[in-house]
C-alpha positions as semicolon CSV with decimal commas, in nm:
position;residue;x (nm);y (nm);z (nm)
1;X;-3,411;-5,336;-4,577
2;X;-3,186;-5,571;-4,378
3;X;-3,045;-5,706;-4,706
4;X;-2,919;-5,364;-4,813
5;X;-2,558;-5,337;-4,923
6;X;-2,421;-5,054;-4,710
7;X;-2,071;-4,923;-4,784
8;X;-1,894;-4,709;-4,525
9;X;-1,591;-4,513;-4,643
10;X;-1,343;-4,474;-4,359
11;X;-1,265;-4,691;-4,057
12;X;-1,224;-4,412;-3,805
13;X;-1,427;-4,392;-3,487
14;X;-1,739;-4,254;-3,659
15;X;-1,729;-4,515;-3,936
16;X;-1,674;-4,806;-3,699
17;X;-1,946;-4,685;-3,462
18;X;-2,189;-4,672;-3,753
19;X;-2,081;-5,017;-3,870
20;X;-2,124;-5,177;-3,529
21;X;-2,458;-5,008;-3,465
22;X;-2,585;-5,122;-3,806
23;X;-2,473;-5,477;-3,727
24;X;-2,673;-5,471;-3,408
25;X;-2,975;-5,358;-3,610
26;X;-2,942;-5,661;-3,837
27;X;-2,747;-5,513;-4,130
28;X;-2,414;-5,627;-4,278
29;X;-2,221;-5,310;-4,367
30;X;-1,879;-5,318;-4,528
31;X;-1,616;-5,065;-4,421
32;X;-1,358;-4,955;-4,679
33;X;-1,040;-4,806;-4,531
34;X;-0,758;-4,650;-4,731
35;X;-0,479;-4,748;-4,489
36;X;-0,305;-5,078;-4,547
37;X;-0,304;-5,158;-4,177
38;X;-0,589;-5,064;-3,949
39;X;-0,483;-4,817;-3,684
40;X;-0,563;-4,479;-3,535
41;X;-0,344;-4,173;-3,494
42;X;-0,385;-3,918;-3,221
43;X;-0,376;-3,946;-2,847
44;X;-0,640;-3,882;-2,584
45;X;-1,005;-3,792;-2,623
46;X;-1,296;-3,730;-2,391
47;X;-1,603;-3,952;-2,406
48;X;-1,882;-3,745;-2,257
49;X;-2,209;-3,906;-2,143
50;X;-2,385;-3,830;-2,473
51;X;-2,129;-4,052;-2,647
52;X;-2,103;-4,303;-2,363
53;X;-2,473;-4,385;-2,408
54;X;-2,389;-4,508;-2,758
55;X;-2,083;-4,709;-2,659
56;X;-2,276;-4,871;-2,375
57;X;-2,553;-4,966;-2,620
58;X;-2,287;-5,125;-2,841
59;X;-2,177;-5,344;-2,552
60;X;-1,859;-5,157;-2,463
61;X;-1,945;-5,055;-2,107
62;X;-1,701;-5,299;-1,946
63;X;-1,435;-5,212;-2,205
64;X;-1,469;-4,842;-2,123
65;X;-1,417;-4,920;-1,757
66;X;-1,098;-5,105;-1,854
67;X;-0,949;-4,860;-2,105
68;X;-1,097;-4,535;-1,976
69;X;-1,032;-4,304;-1,684
70;X;-1,320;-4,148;-1,492
71;X;-1,170;-3,832;-1,340
72;X;-1,296;-3,747;-0,994
73;X;-1,249;-3,373;-1,041
74;X;-1,180;-3,127;-1,317
75;X;-1,091;-2,762;-1,313
76;X;-0,988;-2,443;-1,491
77;X;-0,663;-2,273;-1,387
78;X;-0,512;-1,929;-1,441
79;X;-0,239;-1,929;-1,702
80;X;0,025;-1,742;-1,499
81;X;-0,048;-1,819;-1,134
82;X;-0,195;-2,170;-1,158
83;X;-0,484;-2,053;-0,940
84;X;-0,786;-2,283;-0,962
85;X;-1,057;-2,054;-1,105
86;X;-1,330;-2,312;-1,158
87;X;-1,377;-2,652;-0,993
88;X;-1,579;-2,919;-1,172
89;X;-1,718;-3,239;-1,020
90;X;-1,678;-3,551;-1,233
91;X;-1,661;-3,913;-1,116
92;X;-1,988;-4,082;-1,024
93;X;-2,176;-3,753;-1,041
94;X;-2,179;-3,769;-1,421
95;X;-2,332;-4,117;-1,423
96;X;-2,593;-4,016;-1,165
97;X;-2,687;-3,699;-1,350
98;X;-2,690;-3,825;-1,709
99;X;-2,726;-4,202;-1,681
100;X;-2,383;-4,260;-1,837
101;X;-2,027;-4,196;-1,725
102;X;-1,766;-3,945;-1,841
103;X;-1,440;-4,105;-1,960
104;X;-1,100;-4,002;-2,085
105;X;-0,944;-4,259;-2,316
106;X;-0,661;-4,305;-2,558
107;X;-0,809;-4,279;-2,906
108;X;-0,625;-4,588;-3,026
109;X;-0,772;-4,802;-2,745
110;X;-1,130;-4,705;-2,830
111;X;-1,064;-4,749;-3,200
112;X;-0,923;-5,097;-3,144
113;X;-1,222;-5,198;-2,931
114;X;-1,470;-5,087;-3,197
115;X;-1,278;-5,258;-3,477
116;X;-1,261;-5,582;-3,279
117;X;-1,639;-5,576;-3,230
118;X;-1,707;-5,524;-3,600
119;X;-1,468;-5,798;-3,707
120;X;-1,588;-6,044;-3,446
121;X;-1,946;-6,003;-3,566
122;X;-1,856;-6,025;-3,935
123;X;-1,499;-6,127;-4,024
124;X;-1,387;-5,937;-4,333
125;X;-1,631;-5,651;-4,279
126;X;-1,338;-5,409;-4,265
127;X;-1,142;-5,397;-4,591
128;X;-0,811;-5,213;-4,572
129;X;-0,607;-5,084;-4,869
130;X;-0,920;-4,944;-5,033
131;X;-0,866;-4,577;-5,113
132;X;-1,178;-4,431;-5,275
133;X;-1,110;-4,231;-5,590
134;X;-1,455;-4,197;-5,743
135;X;-1,816;-4,307;-5,720
136;X;-2,120;-4,293;-5,945
137;X;-2,486;-4,307;-5,854
138;X;-2,749;-4,468;-6,071
139;X;-3,073;-4,662;-6,059
140;X;-2,888;-4,966;-5,931
141;X;-2,726;-4,779;-5,643
142;X;-2,370;-4,659;-5,602
143;X;-2,065;-4,780;-5,789
144;X;-1,735;-4,732;-5,604
145;X;-1,386;-4,714;-5,752
146;X;-1,064;-4,746;-5,552
147;X;-0,705;-4,645;-5,626
148;X;-0,584;-5,004;-5,590
149;X;-0,800;-5,111;-5,885
150;X;-1,086;-5,253;-5,678
151;X;-1,450;-5,176;-5,748
152;X;-1,761;-5,234;-5,542
153;X;-2,131;-5,169;-5,555
154;X;-2,371;-5,068;-5,280
155;X;-2,729;-4,961;-5,226
156;X;-2,612;-4,678;-5,003
157;X;-2,276;-4,521;-4,921
158;X;-2,175;-4,347;-4,599
159;X;-1,886;-4,101;-4,617
160;X;-1,693;-4,130;-4,289
161;X;-1,362;-4,028;-4,442
162;X;-1,271;-3,738;-4,217
163;X;-1,191;-3,372;-4,257
164;X;-1,040;-3,421;-4,603
165;X;-1,339;-3,623;-4,718
166;X;-1,331;-3,722;-5,084
167;X;-1,696;-3,818;-5,056
168;X;-1,789;-3,466;-4,937
169;X;-1,588;-3,307;-5,216
170;X;-1,756;-3,512;-5,485
171;X;-2,103;-3,453;-5,340
172;X;-2,078;-3,080;-5,276
173;X;-1,772;-2,958;-5,463
174;X;-1,424;-2,859;-5,359
175;X;-1,391;-2,594;-5,090
176;X;-1,101;-2,400;-4,950
177;X;-1,060;-2,473;-4,578
178;X;-1,003;-2,159;-4,369
179;X;-0,695;-2,150;-4,149
180;X;-0,823;-2,042;-3,808
181;X;-0,497;-1,902;-3,675
182;X;-0,485;-2,181;-3,412
183;X;-0,201;-2,432;-3,389
184;X;-0,228;-2,733;-3,160
185;X;0,050;-2,926;-2,989
186;X;-0,017;-3,270;-2,844
187;X;0,184;-3,519;-2,646
188;X;0,181;-3,800;-2,391
189;X;0,391;-3,793;-2,075
190;X;0,441;-4,086;-1,832
191;X;0,266;-3,999;-1,506
192;X;0,560;-4,136;-1,307
193;X;0,790;-3,884;-1,476
194;X;0,610;-3,591;-1,310
195;X;0,658;-3,455;-0,956
196;X;0,382;-3,504;-0,700
197;X;0,103;-3,249;-0,718
198;X;0,144;-3,152;-1,084
199;X;-0,165;-3,348;-1,190
200;X;-0,412;-3,187;-0,954
201;X;-0,704;-3,185;-1,015
202;X;-0,728;-3,504;-1,221
203;X;-0,817;-3,318;-1,541
204;X;-0,751;-2,953;-1,604
205;X;-0,790;-2,675;-1,859
206;X;-0,563;-2,374;-1,819
207;X;-0,664;-2,065;-2,015
208;X;-0,483;-1,744;-2,091
209;X;-0,424;-1,471;-2,348
210;X;-0,413;-1,638;-2,692
211;X;-0,333;-1,982;-2,549
212;X;-0,487;-2,272;-2,363
213;X;-0,349;-2,596;-2,224
214;X;-0,553;-2,907;-2,147
215;X;-0,425;-3,220;-1,977
216;X;-0,582;-3,536;-1,840
217;X;-0,499;-3,897;-1,756
218;X;-0,542;-4,194;-1,989
219;X;-0,459;-4,566;-1,986
220;X;-0,529;-4,635;-1,623
221;X;-0,363;-4,314;-1,513
222;X;-0,024;-4,423;-1,643
223;X;-0,004;-4,146;-1,904
224;X;-0,088;-3,777;-1,912
225;X;-0,236;-3,660;-2,240
226;X;-0,195;-3,290;-2,315
227;X;-0,300;-3,050;-2,587
228;X;-0,174;-2,694;-2,610
229;X;-0,362;-2,456;-2,838
230;X;-0,180;-2,144;-2,950
231;X;-0,238;-1,866;-3,202
232;X;-0,010;-1,776;-3,491
233;X;-0,034;-1,687;-3,858
234;X;0,290;-1,819;-4,001
235;X;0,237;-2,198;-4,008
236;X;-0,046;-2,358;-4,199
237;X;0,044;-2,717;-4,283
238;X;-0,256;-2,943;-4,232
239;X;-0,187;-3,281;-4,076
240;X;-0,204;-3,474;-3,748
241;X;0,146;-3,620;-3,720
242;X;0,392;-3,339;-3,779
243;X;0,672;-3,369;-3,526
244;X;0,737;-3,069;-3,303
245;X;1,032;-2,967;-3,088
246;X;0,984;-2,947;-2,711
247;X;1,186;-2,625;-2,692
248;X;0,957;-2,470;-2,950
249;X;0,653;-2,541;-2,733
250;X;0,830;-2,424;-2,417
251;X;0,888;-2,090;-2,587
252;X;0,517;-2,067;-2,666
253;X;0,441;-2,116;-2,295
254;X;0,744;-1,930;-2,160
255;X;0,555;-1,722;-1,903
256;X;0,300;-1,984;-1,794
257;X;0,292;-2,133;-1,446
258;X;0,556;-2,400;-1,371
259;X;0,335;-2,712;-1,383
260;X;0,250;-2,654;-1,750
261;X;0,614;-2,616;-1,842
262;X;0,707;-2,924;-1,635
263;X;0,461;-3,137;-1,832
264;X;0,588;-3,007;-2,166
265;X;0,951;-3,056;-2,066
266;X;0,878;-3,419;-1,965
267;X;0,757;-3,519;-2,311
268;X;0,952;-3,823;-2,436
269;X;1,186;-3,771;-2,732
270;X;0,997;-3,763;-3,063
271;X;0,671;-3,763;-2,866
272;X;0,549;-3,412;-2,945
273;X;0,334;-3,334;-3,250
274;X;0,161;-3,028;-3,389
275;X;-0,102;-2,941;-3,643
276;X;-0,279;-2,633;-3,774
277;X;-0,654;-2,607;-3,721
278;X;-0,862;-2,548;-4,030
279;X;-1,231;-2,468;-4,034
280;X;-1,510;-2,526;-4,282
281;X;-1,854;-2,377;-4,301
282;X;-2,150;-2,592;-4,190
283;X;-2,328;-2,763;-4,478
284;X;-2,702;-2,708;-4,525
285;X;-2,739;-3,077;-4,615
286;X;-2,530;-3,391;-4,598
287;X;-2,716;-3,619;-4,838
288;X;-2,736;-3,648;-5,216
289;X;-2,920;-3,948;-5,354
290;X;-2,804;-4,262;-5,177
291;X;-2,489;-4,104;-5,030
292;X;-2,454;-3,920;-4,700
293;X;-2,186;-3,801;-4,458
294;X;-2,110;-3,866;-4,093
295;X;-1,847;-3,751;-3,843
296;X;-1,576;-3,506;-3,949
297;X;-1,673;-3,550;-4,313
298;X;-2,010;-3,391;-4,230
299;X;-1,915;-3,147;-3,955
300;X;-1,542;-3,099;-3,888
301;X;-1,516;-2,890;-3,574
302;X;-1,260;-2,716;-3,361
303;X;-1,158;-2,905;-3,045
304;X;-1,255;-2,644;-2,786
305;X;-1,563;-2,831;-2,662
306;X;-1,407;-3,178;-2,685
307;X;-1,698;-3,300;-2,896
308;X;-1,542;-3,400;-3,228
309;X;-1,535;-3,774;-3,161
310;X;-1,858;-3,759;-2,961
311;X;-2,049;-3,608;-3,254
312;X;-1,926;-3,884;-3,484
313;X;-2,028;-4,147;-3,230
314;X;-2,372;-3,988;-3,204
315;X;-2,403;-3,989;-3,585
316;X;-2,323;-4,358;-3,606
317;X;-2,598;-4,464;-3,367
318;X;-2,863;-4,231;-3,508
319;X;-2,784;-4,340;-3,864
320;X;-2,824;-4,707;-3,772
321;X;-3,150;-4,642;-3,590
322;X;-3,278;-4,447;-3,889
323;X;-3,216;-4,744;-4,118
324;X;-3,380;-4,981;-3,870
325;X;-3,690;-4,760;-3,857
326;X;-3,723;-4,687;-4,229
327;X;-3,874;-4,876;-4,520
328;X;-3,646;-4,726;-4,787
329;X;-3,298;-4,578;-4,827
330;X;-3,436;-4,231;-4,893
331;X;-3,651;-4,244;-4,580
332;X;-3,359;-4,364;-4,368
333;X;-3,128;-4,087;-4,489
334;X;-3,400;-3,826;-4,440
335;X;-3,464;-3,944;-4,084
336;X;-3,091;-3,939;-4,009
337;X;-3,031;-3,590;-4,145
338;X;-3,338;-3,442;-3,979
339;X;-3,226;-3,583;-3,644
340;X;-2,861;-3,477;-3,668
341;X;-2,796;-3,178;-3,895
342;X;-2,914;-2,895;-3,670
343;X;-2,745;-3,028;-3,356
344;X;-2,408;-3,104;-3,517
345;X;-2,390;-2,774;-3,704
346;X;-2,479;-2,585;-3,386
347;X;-2,197;-2,758;-3,197
348;X;-1,957;-2,661;-3,479
349;X;-2,045;-2,295;-3,434
350;X;-2,037;-2,310;-3,055
351;X;-1,687;-2,460;-3,071
352;X;-1,574;-2,151;-3,262
353;X;-1,722;-1,922;-2,998
354;X;-1,565;-2,119;-2,714
355;X;-1,218;-2,061;-2,859
356;X;-1,266;-1,686;-2,818
357;X;-1,375;-1,737;-2,457
358;X;-1,071;-1,949;-2,369
359;X;-0,813;-1,724;-2,533
360;X;-0,946;-1,379;-2,443
361;X;-0,759;-1,120;-2,239
362;X;-0,408;-0,987;-2,267
363;X;-0,241;-0,961;-1,928
364;X;-0,185;-1,126;-1,592
365;X;-0,524;-0,999;-1,468
366;X;-0,684;-1,229;-1,723
367;X;-1,008;-1,392;-1,618
368;X;-1,202;-1,605;-1,866
369;X;-1,564;-1,523;-1,923
370;X;-1,835;-1,763;-1,811
371;X;-1,684;-2,110;-1,825
372;X;-1,822;-2,269;-2,140
373;X;-1,816;-2,645;-2,177
374;X;-2,011;-2,931;-2,330
375;X;-2,193;-2,961;-1,999
376;X;-2,279;-2,593;-1,962
377;X;-2,423;-2,597;-2,314
378;X;-2,644;-2,894;-2,229
379;X;-2,478;-3,131;-2,475
380;X;-2,437;-3,418;-2,230
381;X;-2,810;-3,475;-2,169
382;X;-2,859;-3,599;-2,526
383;X;-2,901;-3,977;-2,563
384;X;-2,854;-4,087;-2,928
385;X;-2,976;-4,438;-2,843
386;X;-3,318;-4,309;-2,740
387;X;-3,397;-3,978;-2,910
388;X;-3,693;-3,986;-3,153
389;X;-3,588;-4,075;-3,508
């Protein structure tokens, strides 16, 4: 089994986690990435203890301490008054409770750390400028074709190519993504550009009628990452890097409490982006033959539980452990899917429900329902490095 040729399509966080975990299990996967230069778009993300277990097992514990922020407190605030409705303990309490810490990181920093690990273990394991166009399965495995004219063969192929996964489309057919009515704005603001007291508590979710606003510190507390989620029906372009105008976002949050508007107004020029959120139905299976899916390719989910990256990180570790435990490709893929499908699909559906909780109500007397989070749903107690496979 350790001599298997394993091809991973996509060098995002899920694909690189799988590659590094497989390396640690004694395999030599090859990651094919369509971009000409390895990089990662986006801004901040939360690494909850369920994902931290994996990154620690990969040897990134000290790196997380360097690139990540461990907030001491979190909270939920009222959209109009700024009243703290819910207070959440973070800091060392997370490590004591779950055996792993809770971090907030810049996506690019985590991506770079994972890529460096993979390349250091096996130089050339990540091959850029390889955009998959087609693949065929046969008795000899999987034959891959790329837009640049390259071909490759593998015993097994892992589709980690994101929400617009070509691997998923070829396995299960084209599908029409459903526009959810949610539009997200994201930006990064220098902490020093904000007045004292604006970032209190350290991380915060503000919820209100048809909108929410999340902000937290990244990169040693030097930057404030924020995401504003709004509802509208007139803009449906799918993409992560569409530039937005600060005034446009200020109008969306015109009647919100001053701290939210101060953060938005402090966004550097050309530093605000927006994207529409599209949803897909959970798949009843991820595997056909010697090809399977991980991460957003398998279970693209709305961001309301902050578990998109975490689920991909979980997938990567469980997949690698399944291959280490199995005596054949089919057994490995069966073990992986049996361990992951139900959990990941359930989190997809819970993320949908959480959106309704955050955005309910229609006036200044708004109070969210029971605060729903990854912790309240019990997601953080899961350890992908130790669960039975």
